[in-house]
TORPA-4810 file (N, C-alpha, C, O; in nm, 3 decimals):
<nodes>
NODE_1_-0.149_-7.025_6.870_-0.109_-6.961_6.779_-0.170_-6.842_6.824_-0.287_-6.830_6.789_M
NODE_2_-0.091_-6.689_6.940_-0.204_-6.555_6.914_-0.166_-6.506_6.836_-0.063_-6.553_6.786_T
NODE_3_-0.225_-6.384_6.777_-0.230_-6.330_6.651_-0.122_-6.227_6.650_-0.043_-6.205_6.741_D
NODE_4_-0.131_-6.168_6.537_0.022_-6.052_6.550_0.080_-5.977_6.638_0.197_-5.960_6.673_E
NODE_5_-0.099_-5.900_6.695_-0.090_-5.796_6.718_-0.092_-5.802_6.916_-0.098_-5.710_6.999_T
NODE_6_-0.084_-5.939_6.932_-0.124_-5.981_7.093_0.010_-5.938_7.077_0.067_-5.936_6.968_T
NODE_7_0.082_-5.891_7.228_0.175_-5.903_7.276_0.237_-6.097_7.329_0.175_-6.190_7.380_P
NODE_8_0.306_-6.089_7.308_0.364_-6.199_7.377_0.437_-6.220_7.481_0.509_-6.120_7.490_V
NODE_9_0.467_-6.315_7.594_0.590_-6.348_7.682_0.648_-6.494_7.594_0.573_-6.587_7.566_A
NODE_10_0.806_-6.491_7.557_0.843_-6.591_7.589_0.963_-6.613_7.683_1.056_-6.543_7.726_V
NODE_11_0.913_-6.771_7.701_0.956_-6.776_7.849_1.099_-6.921_7.854_1.074_-6.996_7.760_E
NODE_12_1.174_-6.951_7.899_1.341_-7.022_7.821_1.353_-7.086_7.948_1.394_-7.030_8.050_V
NODE_13_1.310_-7.224_7.937_1.349_-7.271_8.085_1.532_-7.334_8.083_1.568_-7.449_8.056_N
NODE_14_1.605_-7.235_8.113_1.721_-7.250_8.129_1.859_-7.447_8.192_1.973_-7.489_8.170_C
NODE_15_1.778_-7.474_8.241_1.811_-7.629_8.274_1.784_-7.706_8.145_1.865_-7.788_8.102_S
NODE_16_1.631_-7.669_8.063_1.620_-7.759_7.948_1.621_-7.722_7.832_1.587_-7.793_7.737_T
NODE_17_1.676_-7.561_7.821_1.621_-7.506_7.663_1.527_-7.482_7.635_1.493_-7.396_7.553_G
NODE_18_1.428_-7.591_7.727_1.299_-7.560_7.625_1.183_-7.406_7.677_1.189_-7.336_7.778_E
NODE_19_1.100_-7.401_7.575_1.060_-7.192_7.518_0.961_-7.253_7.487_0.942_-7.353_7.417_T
NODE_20_0.870_-7.162_7.568_0.779_-7.103_7.584_0.663_-7.068_7.555_0.573_-7.095_7.634_T
NODE_21_0.631_-6.987_7.414_0.540_-6.820_7.376_0.356_-6.842_7.465_0.286_-6.942_7.483_T
NODE_22_0.348_-6.780_7.480_0.201_-6.716_7.593_0.180_-6.571_7.518_0.264_-6.497_7.465_R
NODE_23_0.013_-6.554_7.535_-0.005_-6.441_7.572_0.016_-6.335_7.666_0.000_-6.365_7.785_P
NODE_24_0.032_-6.271_7.652_0.098_-6.141_7.779_-0.045_-6.119_7.885_-0.111_-6.201_7.821_L
NODE_25_-0.126_-6.082_7.976_-0.201_-6.101_8.038_-0.213_-5.969_8.055_-0.128_-5.881_8.044_T
NODE_26_-0.342_-5.962_8.085_-0.423_-5.762_8.066_-0.357_-5.734_8.214_-0.443_-5.666_8.271_A
NODE_27_-0.256_-5.751_8.297_-0.180_-5.700_8.429_-0.062_-5.687_8.374_0.010_-5.594_8.407_E
NODE_28_-0.016_-5.794_8.265_0.144_-5.737_8.160_0.163_-5.686_8.110_0.277_-5.639_8.099_E
NODE_29_0.045_-5.650_8.026_0.011_-5.559_7.896_-0.024_-5.411_8.013_0.064_-5.327_7.993_I
NODE_30_-0.110_-5.370_8.107_-0.061_-5.299_8.130_0.005_-5.227_8.248_-0.035_-5.118_8.289_A
NODE_31_0.122_-5.305_8.307_0.243_-5.304_8.342_0.353_-5.194_8.270_0.391_-5.082_8.304_A
NODE_32_0.388_-5.296_8.136_0.392_-5.278_8.006_0.442_-5.134_7.961_0.544_-5.075_7.927_Q
NODE_33_0.287_-5.112_7.983_0.225_-4.941_7.890_0.307_-4.871_7.989_0.397_-4.788_7.974_Q
NODE_34_0.250_-4.929_8.102_0.311_-4.787_8.242_0.459_-4.732_8.277_0.491_-4.614_8.294_A
NODE_35_0.554_-4.861_8.286_0.617_-4.849_8.264_0.696_-4.788_8.132_0.773_-4.701_8.174_A
NODE_36_0.704_-4.798_8.024_0.676_-4.685_7.917_0.611_-4.573_7.943_0.702_-4.490_7.944_A
NODE_37_0.535_-4.529_7.961_0.476_-4.435_8.009_0.584_-4.311_8.098_0.603_-4.192_8.070_A
NODE_38_0.638_-4.395_8.210_0.750_-4.356_8.295_0.849_-4.297_8.255_0.910_-4.207_8.313_A
NODE_39_0.878_-4.362_8.119_1.034_-4.444_8.034_1.052_-4.288_7.969_1.152_-4.217_7.979_A
NODE_40_0.907_-4.253_7.890_0.875_-4.185_7.801_0.912_-4.027_7.908_1.004_-3.948_7.884_A
NODE_41_0.798_-4.012_8.042_0.835_-3.902_8.107_0.956_-3.897_8.185_0.962_-3.808_8.271_E
NODE_42_1.074_-3.992_8.169_1.172_-3.930_8.235_1.296_-3.884_8.097_1.393_-3.812_8.125_E
NODE_43_1.277_-3.929_7.978_1.283_-3.882_7.903_1.324_-3.758_7.828_1.402_-3.702_7.751_Q
NODE_44_1.181_-3.753_7.930_1.129_-3.558_7.891_1.181_-3.456_7.928_1.216_-3.344_7.892_A
NODE_45_1.176_-3.550_8.043_1.262_-3.416_8.190_1.390_-3.464_8.161_1.455_-3.427_8.259_A
NODE_46_1.485_-3.538_8.068_1.619_-3.507_8.079_1.643_-3.435_7.958_1.763_-3.412_7.942_R
NODE_47_1.581_-3.400_7.884_1.505_-3.351_7.767_1.595_-3.184_7.820_1.704_-3.127_7.810_E
NODE_48_1.383_-3.157_7.906_1.374_-3.049_7.936_1.509_-2.992_8.044_1.504_-2.875_8.083_A
NODE_49_1.635_-3.091_8.092_1.691_-2.979_8.211_1.801_-2.964_8.109_1.855_-2.853_8.105_E
NODE_50_1.841_-3.049_8.033_1.946_-3.064_7.905_1.918_-2.893_7.872_1.981_-2.801_7.922_A
NODE_51_1.787_-2.880_7.758_1.778_-2.794_7.711_1.788_-2.625_7.824_1.813_-2.514_7.776_A
NODE_52_1.767_-2.646_7.944_1.756_-2.524_8.031_1.921_-2.521_8.024_1.971_-2.412_7.999_A
NODE_53_1.991_-2.610_8.041_2.115_-2.592_8.093_2.153_-2.509_7.955_2.137_-2.387_7.960_V
NODE_54_2.198_-2.564_7.841_2.204_-2.504_7.684_2.164_-2.339_7.696_2.225_-2.237_7.666_A
NODE_55_2.067_-2.358_7.738_2.044_-2.242_7.746_2.087_-2.057_7.896_2.085_-1.934_7.894_A
NODE_56_2.119_-2.177_7.996_2.165_-2.069_8.099_2.326_-2.031_8.054_2.396_-1.934_8.082_A
NODE_57_2.347_-2.134_7.986_2.505_-2.105_7.920_2.525_-2.068_7.816_2.643_-2.041_7.790_K
NODE_58_2.421_-2.048_7.708_2.407_-1.939_7.611_2.377_-1.837_7.687_2.467_-1.810_7.767_E
NODE_59_2.300_-1.781_7.690_2.277_-1.656_7.867_2.430_-1.612_7.911_2.480_-1.503_7.884_S
NODE_60_2.506_-1.741_7.998_2.587_-1.659_8.064_2.698_-1.619_7.932_2.736_-1.502_7.925_A
NODE_61_2.733_-1.691_7.857_2.855_-1.647_7.736_2.803_-1.537_7.695_2.890_-1.450_7.694_N
NODE_62_2.694_-1.495_7.657_2.648_-1.395_7.574_2.649_-1.235_7.642_2.648_-1.121_7.595_A
NODE_63_2.652_-1.312_7.826_2.666_-1.169_7.935_2.808_-1.158_7.873_2.822_-1.075_7.783_K
NODE_64_2.899_-1.220_7.905_3.012_-1.216_7.961_3.104_-1.185_7.817_3.220_-1.149_7.797_L
NODE_65_3.005_-1.214_7.745_3.039_-1.115_7.548_3.047_-0.950_7.580_3.131_-0.873_7.534_K
NODE_66_2.926_-0.914_7.681_2.927_-0.799_7.697_2.975_-0.691_7.784_2.969_-0.568_7.787_A
NODE_67_3.021_-0.778_7.846_3.120_-0.706_7.923_3.268_-0.695_7.862_3.358_-0.622_7.906_L
NODE_68_3.277_-0.788_7.746_3.399_-0.776_7.660_3.536_-0.824_7.643_3.653_-0.792_7.624_G
NODE_69_3.413_-0.968_7.670_3.542_-1.097_7.700_3.530_-1.150_7.555_3.425_-1.160_7.492_L
NODE_70_3.652_-1.183_7.512_3.650_-1.252_7.363_3.666_-1.414_7.411_3.722_-1.462_7.510_S
NODE_71_3.588_-1.480_7.293_3.564_-1.611_7.250_3.657_-1.675_7.352_3.614_-1.761_7.428_D
NODE_72_3.800_-1.628_7.354_3.900_-1.723_7.361_3.905_-1.708_7.523_3.934_-1.825_7.547_A
NODE_73_3.899_-1.662_7.618_3.855_-1.595_7.697_3.724_-1.659_7.792_3.713_-1.687_7.911_E
NODE_74_3.669_-1.663_7.722_3.512_-1.673_7.723_3.568_-1.901_7.792_3.588_-1.977_7.887_I
NODE_75_3.561_-1.884_7.634_3.617_-2.069_7.620_3.723_-2.090_7.723_3.713_-2.197_7.782_A
NODE_76_3.816_-2.018_7.757_3.865_-2.052_7.875_3.818_-2.069_7.998_3.857_-2.168_8.060_A
NODE_77_3.759_-2.011_8.038_3.658_-1.949_8.135_3.593_-2.140_8.188_3.612_-2.213_8.284_L
NODE_78_3.534_-2.146_8.091_3.420_-2.310_8.079_3.527_-2.476_8.061_3.488_-2.581_8.010_S
NODE_79_3.633_-2.455_8.109_3.736_-2.497_8.102_3.782_-2.561_8.270_3.892_-2.613_8.289_K
</nodes>
């Protein structure tokens, strides 16, 4: 049996239904950590892009407002 902090792999034989639990190897743990880091970087990039788009939209709306367009006119342009 492994201790509670050791990540484990659960392998299921689909033909027999037999389940085997084993500790992950160092390579599997490293691959899992690398995948988690890559996913976190991708999420941060998506969030940064969404923030940039929101800021650009807010800036554009402010510029249109400065030109004298009403909120209704600005909303009509964005549809």
